[in-house]
N, C-alpha and C positions, 0 to 999 in steps of 0.2 A: 391537747394544746402544747405548743412548742415554747419552751422557756425563753424569756426575753424577747417575745414577739407580740405584735398585735395584728389583727386581720382587718383589712379594709377592702371592700369589693372583692372578697375571696382571695386577695393577694396578701402574703405575709410581709410584715415590716419588722425589721429589727428595731427594738426600742429599749433603751437602758439609761439610767442615771449614772453618770461617771463620778469618780471621787471628787472632782471639782464642782459638783452640784449642777453641772450642765447636762441637758438631755441630748442624747445622740440617737437619731432616727434615720433609717435607711431602708428603701424598698428592696426586698429580696427577689422581686420579679418572678415569683413562683407561687403556685397554689398547692404545691406538694409538701406535706409535713416533713417527709424524709429529707428532701432537698433543702428545705428551710433549716432543718436541724443541723445539717452539715455546714451550711453557710454561716449559721450562728456560731458554731464551734470555731470556724476560721476567723470570724470577726473578733470573737472574744480573745483568741490567741494574739491578734494584732493589738488589741487594747491592752492586754497584759504586758506586751512588749513596748507599749508607748507609741505604736505606729499610727494611731488614729488622731487626726487633728479635728477638733470639734468646731461647730459653728458658733464660736464665741466672739469672733472679731473679723467678720468677712470684709468690713470696710477697711480694716487695717491691712488685710490681705491684698485688696485692690490697690490701696495706696502703695504697698510695697512693690507690686508689679509695675505701677506707673513710675515710682521713684527709680527702680532699677533701669528702666528704659531711658528716663530723663538723664540719669547720670552718664550713660553711654553717649547719648546724643550731644549733651553739653560738652563732654570731653572731646569728641570728634570735631565739633564745630570750633571749640577753642584751639584745637590743633591747626585748623585751617586759618583762623584769624591771628594766631600767634606762632608763626612758622619757626621761631627760634626757641620755643619752649621744649622742655625735655619730652613732653608727650608727642609733640610734632616730630621730633627726632626719632622717637620710637616707631611711629607709623611710617616715617620715611625709610627707616631701616627695613621694615616689613616689605614695603613696596620694592626696595632695591633687591632684596633677597628673592622675592617671588618672580622678578623679571630678569634675574641675572643670566639665566641660560639663554634667553632670547637675545639679550644684549651681547653676550659672549659670541653667540653664533653670528650676529650681524657684523661684529668687529672682524671676524675671520672671513666673512663674505667679501668685505672690502679688499681683503688681501688675496684670498684664494678663489673667490667667486662662489656662487651658490645662490640659495634662495633666502630672502630676508624673512624674518619672523616678526609679526606685529606684537606689540605689547603696549599696555595702557600707560599714559603719562601719570606722574604722581598725582596731579590734580584730578584726573579721572578716577584713579584708584581710591583716593580719600573721599571723594564725593559719592562713589558707588558704595563704599563702606557705610557712609552716613545714610544713604538711601535705604540700604538693606536693613540697617539697624532700626530706622524709623518705621519701616513697613513690616518688620518681623512680628509675627503673632506670638505674643508673650505666653499665651495659654496652650498653644498647640502641643508643645513637647511635654507639658505637664499632664494633659488629658489624653494623650495618644502614645502608644508604644509601637515601635516598628520592629517587627520580627521578620528578617529577610526582606521580602517584598511586600509583606502584609502589614497593614496599619490597623491596630485594634484599639478600642477605647479602654482607657485606664480608669475604671470606675472606683478604684480604691484611692484615687488621688483626692487631695483636700478640696472640699466644696464642689465636687463633680456635678451633682444635681443642679446647682445654681448656674454653672457655666455651660452645661450640656444642653440647657433649655433656655428659651427666651424669657428669663426672669428679670426682675428689676435690677438685680446685681450684675448680670451679664450685660444688660443693655447700658447700665451706667458705666461699666468698664469700657465698652466700645465707644461710648460718647467721649470719655476722657482720652482714650487712645487715639481717636480721630483728630483731636486737637494737635497731638504730637505729630501724627502722620502729615497733616496739612502744613504744619510749620516746617517740618523737614523737607517736604517737597519745595516750598518756597526758598529755603536756604540753599538747597542743591541748585536750583535754577539760577539764583542770583550769583552763587559762587562760580558756576560754569560760565556765566556772563561777565566774570571779573567785577561784579558789583558787590564788593565786600561791605560797603556801607549798609546796603539793604540786608545782607546776611547778619551783620551785627545787630541791626534794628530788630529783625525777626527773632533772633536769639534772646534779646532783652525782653521782648513781649512774651515769649514762651516762658521764660523764667518768672516773669511777673504773674502769669496766670496760675502757675503752680508753686508760688512762693513758699508755701508751708512745707513742701517736701523737697524743694530744690536745695542742693548743698550750698552752704554759706560761701561767700567770696573770701578767699584767704588773703591775708596781708601780703603786700608785694615783698616785704622784707622780713625775714625771720630773725629772731634773736639768735645769737650764737649760743651753742650748747656749752655747758661747763666741760672743759677739756680734761682728759685724764691727767692727773697730777704727775709731773715728771720728778724723778728722783735719781740721784747718783748712788743711792744705797743698794746693796745687794738684795736679791729676791729671797723669799722665804725658802725656796728649794735650795738655793746656793748656800744659805745659812745653815740649813739642815745637814748638808753634806759636811760642812766644816765642823758643825757641832758633833756629828757622828765620829769624825776623825779625832776630835778632841776627847771624846769619851773613850774611844778605842785606845788612844795613846795613854790615857790615864787608867787603863786596865779595868774598865767598867765590865762587870761580869755578865750582864744580860743584854748583849748587843743585838741578838736576834729579835727579842720583843721590842727593843728600842727602834730597830729598823722598821718594824710593822707600825709602830706608833707614828714615826715620822712620815710614813707613807699616808696614813690617815690624815695627819695634820696638813699635808700638802694638797689635799683634795680641793680645798677652797683657796688656800693662801699661796699655792705654788709659785705663780709668776708675779705675785704682788711684792713690791718693795717693802722691806721690814718696817721702815719708818712711816709707811702709808696705811698700815693696818690699825684700825681703830677699835675702841671698846665695843661699839655696836657690831662690828665684824666678828669679834671674838665671841660675843654672847650668842649671836645668830648661829655661828658655827657650832658652838657648844650644845645648843638646843637640838641641832640636827644629829649631833653625835649621840645624844641620848636615845634617839630613835633608830640607830644603825643596827640592822640585823646581822647575825653571825653568818659566815659562809660555810661553816663546817657541816658535815652531813648529819650529825646527830647532836642533840643538846644533852643537858644533864639528865633528862628523863628518858633518854634513848628514843625519843620520838623523831622520825625523819624530818629534817628541816626542808621546807619548801624553797629556801634560798640557796641550798647547796648547789655549787657549780656556777653561781653567778659571780661575776667579777666584782671587785671592790667598788668600781665606779657605778656598776648597775645597782648594787646594794645601797650606795650613797644616794642614788636617785629615789629609791624607795624611802630612805630616811627623810628626804625632802618632802615627799608627798603623801605617803601612805598613812592613813589613820587607823588601819586595822592590822598592824603587825602585832602578833601575840607576844606578850611580855616574855614568855619563855625563850623566845628567839633573839632577844636583845643581848648585846654584850653585857658583861657583868659590870657592876659598879666599880669593882677593883680596877678593871681595865680603863674605865672612864676617868677614875682618879689619877691613874698613871699618865693618861693622855693630857689631862689638865695640868699635872705637875710639870711635864716636859715642855708643854707650850709656854708655861710661865718661866721655866728655867732657861729656855732658848733666848728669851728677851733679856733676862738677867745676864746670861753669859755674853750675849752680843753687845750689850751696852757697856760691859766691862772692858771690851776691846774697841777702843775709839774708832779705828779705821773701818770697822764693820758697821757699827751703829753709834754715831756720835752722840745721839740723845735718845733715850728710851721714850717712845711716844705714849707708852701705857702707864697709867698711874700705879702707885705702889700698892694700892688696895685691889689690884687686878684679881689676885687669887681669891680674895674675899668676895668679889663681885660674882664669881662663877663657882663658888664652893658648894652652896646648898644643892643637895640631890633630892629630887621629889620622890614621894612614895609611889607615885604612878606617873607614867610618861606621856600618855596619849593626849591629855588635856593641854599640853604645851602648845599645840597647834591652834591658833586662835585667829579670829577675823576682827576687823574694825567694828566698832559700834556703828549703828546706822547713821548717827549724827556725824561722827568723825569721817566715815566713808563719803558722805554727801558733801562735807566741807572740802575735802581734798578734790573731789570730782568737780565741784562748782568752781574752785580756785583754778583748776587746770582749764576748764572750759572758758573761763573769763580771759585767759591769755594764751591763745593758740599760736602766738609768735614764738613761744618757747617749745622747740621740738620735743623735749623730754616730757612735756605735758601730754603729748600724743601717746608716748610710750606708757605712761601711767593709765591713761584712759583705755588703752588696749588691754592692760592687765585687769582693770576693773570690769570691763564688759565682756572679756573673752577668756579670762582665767589663765592668761599667759604667764609663764615664768619670766623673770627679769631678762635673762639672756635670750629668750625666744622673741620678746618684743624688740630688743635692741639689735638683734641680728637680721631683722626683716629687711628685704630689698624690694625695689619696685617690682621686680619680676615675681615676687611672692604675693602680690596683690592682683588677683586674677578675677576675670568675669566669666562665669559659667555661660557658655554659648546658648544652652537650651532655655535657661530661665532668666538670664541677665543678672543673676545674683552675684554680688561681689563677695569674694571670700579670701581668707588668709590661708596660704599654703605654708604650714610649719614644716620645714624640712627635717629630715631625720636627725635626732639629737643623740644624746648619750645612751638612750634606750630606744628600741624599735618603736615603742608605743608613742614616742614624742611626735612622730610624723603623723600629721592629720590636716584636714581641711576644716576651717571654721568660717561660716558665713559672717560677714561684718555686720555688727549691730546697726540698726537704722539710725540710732542717735549719732554715731560717728559718721555715717554717710551724710546726714543732715549738716553736721559740723564742717564737712569738707575734707574728710580724711582721704578719700580717693584722690582728690586733686593734690593734696599734700604729698601723697605717696608717689606721684608722677613727676615731682620736681627734681628729683635726683635719684641716682641708682641706689645709693645707700640711704635708707630713711634716717638713720641715726649715726652719729659719729662717736657717741659715748660708749664706754664699757660698763659692765655691771657695777664695779666698785664706784664709778663716778655717779651713776644713778642713785645708788644707795646713799652715797655721801650727800647728794643733792637733797634727798628726802630728810636725812638726819640733821643736816646743818641748816637747811632753809625751810622746807615745808613744815616739818614737825614743830619747830619753835614758833614759826609765823602763825600757824593755825592752832597752836596750843594742843597738839595731839600728844597724849601721854606716851612715855617711853615703854611702859608696860601696862597690863591690865591690873585691876585691883588684886588679882590672884598672883601677880608677879610674872605673867607671861609676856614675852617680848612682842611688840607690835612693829611691823616693818611693811614695806610695799608688798612683800610676799603675802601679807594678810589679805590683800585683795583676791588672791587665788582662793582663799578659804571663804571669802564673801561670795564669790562666784559659785563655788560648789554648794554653799549653803542655800543660795537662792534657787539653784536648780532643784535641790531637794525639796524646798518649800513648794515649788511648782509641780512636785510629784513627777518629775522627769524620770523615765525608766533608767535603772542603774547602768545598763550597758551604754546608754547614750551619755550619761554623766562621765563615765570612765573614758569614753572616746574623746569627748570635748576637752577634758582637762589633761588628756595624755597619760592616763594611768594604764599600766599593764596588769591585768589580773593574772596572777601566777597559775590560776586554774583554767584560764581561757586562752586559747592560742589565736583566735581571730576576733575581729571587731566588726561592728556595724560600720560600713564605709559610706562615704558620700560619692555615689556613682551615678544615680539616676536623677532625673528632674524632680521626682517626688521626694527623694532623699534631701535635696537642697532646700526645697520648700519646707519640709518637715523640720530640718535643723535650723533654718532661718527663723521659723516661728519660735523655736525653743530659745534661740539667742535673743530675739527681739523681746522676749518675755522678761529679760533681766532688767529690773527697774529699781533705781536707787531713790527715786523721788517718793515712792510708796514703800515704807519699811516692811510691809507685809508681803511684798513680792520680791 
C-alpha cells in the first residue's frame, strides 16, 4: 500500500486531509505502486511549500475569472465612450506608438516617393482590443503550458479536473463567459457603426447582469487630499549640520559618535521641517530604533553578525519590518539613550535660536514620553484589534471620494508600507495578459526584496480601485508624513482608536501591515509566500518565489483574496 493514496478501479488516487481540514484528492493516473509513490512525494513537496490550492471555493474561483474579464471589458468600453478620460488617452498613446513607423514611412512617401503602409485607425484598434479581450479564453493559459511549439496540459493548476472535463463547474463558467462574449460582440458592432447609444445601453445591461462582481461607479469628483504642510523652517538634516557645528565649536569631545547618531536620526526626519515633526513621529521613530540591528561583523559574544556589510538604510528597513532579529544583534541601550538625548537636545538648542525654530512644537515632557526602555523589544510591533481595523476599513469604504482612503485600504489588504502605497502610479496597476488578474507592481525600494507583484484583492476591484487608478498618472499627491498626520489628527480621534495598546505599544497605520501578516499566518500560508508578499528579505535566502506563470498569479490571488476583515478568524 502506498501512503496517502486510495485505489479505485486499480488506479491510485492521492488522498489527504490538509491542515485546514479540507480533503485534497487527485487521480495519479497509474496502477504502478512505484510510480504512485514518486508522484505522492512530489505532491507532498508542493503541499509543504503551499503550492496546492484545494477545492474549497471553486465558485469564488469562477467569480474571480469572470470579474477579471469584466473589469477589462468595462475599462475598454469606457475608453470608447469617454474619449477624454485618462484611460482613453492611455489606449490612444498605445495605438499611436504601435502605428508610428507606418505613419512615419507614409509621411516620407509623400515627399520622396515609395510604397504606403497600411495601419489601423484608432477606432479599429480599440474595438479589436475589446473584441480580443471578450473572446479570450480565461482558462487556456492556466491549464496549458507552451514549451517551444508544444502545448501540454498543466495538471497541477488549480481545479484542473473540474475544467479539463465537462463538469458542472466548467459548464457554468462557459455559460457566464458567453454572456460577456455576446455583449462584447454587440458593443463592437455598434461602435464600428458609430452607434454609441447602443454601445452604452449594452454596457449598462452587461453591468446589471453581473452587478455583484462589477466594480462600483466612482464619484465624478474626488475630494482634495490633505496637502503636505508648507513651512519656512529648516529641515532636520539642515538643523543637524548646524547642531554638529555648534558642538564642534564648543569643543565637544565625542564628535564621531555624535555624527553617527545624527545619521541615524536623519533616517526618517531628514527632509522634514523641524516644526512639522510631531510626537507620534518621534514615538514611531523611537520604536524602530529599538529594533535596529548593528552592522558590525561581530557582537559581544563573538558570534558573526548576519547584518554585517549591510548599509544603515538596509538595516533600518529590517528595523521597520523584521520580527525575528535576535536581541544579541540589537544596538545597546546606552546607544539608544544617547540617540534619545541628542534628539531631545536638538529641539532645545533649535528653539533657543529663534531664527531656526521660532517655537518648539514638542511638549516639555518629550523626554519623559520616550524614556522607558522595555525589557524585551520584539513585542513592540503590534497590529490593530479586529474591531479597530474593521472600523477604519469601513470608514474608508464609506467615502471613496477621499484618495487617502484608497491608500489605507491598499495597506490593509496588501500589507503595503506607507510609502509604497503613496508612490503608486497608474503604470504600476497592471493586468496579467494570461489570466486577466490585476496586480500591483511595487517597484524596487530601499531594499531589493521590496520589489514584488501583488494581485489586487477582489474587494478593492469591486470598490472600483482599477477605475480610480486610471484617472491620473499619480494615484496620490500626499507624502508619508501627510498620511500619518491624517490618521493621527482625523481618523484616530474620530473613530476613537487608542494611541497605544494596553501594553503601551504604539498603534499607527503601519499596524495594518502586521494585521496583513497575521492573517496570512492564520491562513497557514507558506512562509516563503508571506515573506514575498510583504517584501521581507530573509538574510539566509537569496531568491524568492516569483509571480511568473499563470498558475503563480492564480495561486497568489487566492492567497490575497483570503484576507478578510469581516470575519475576525480569517
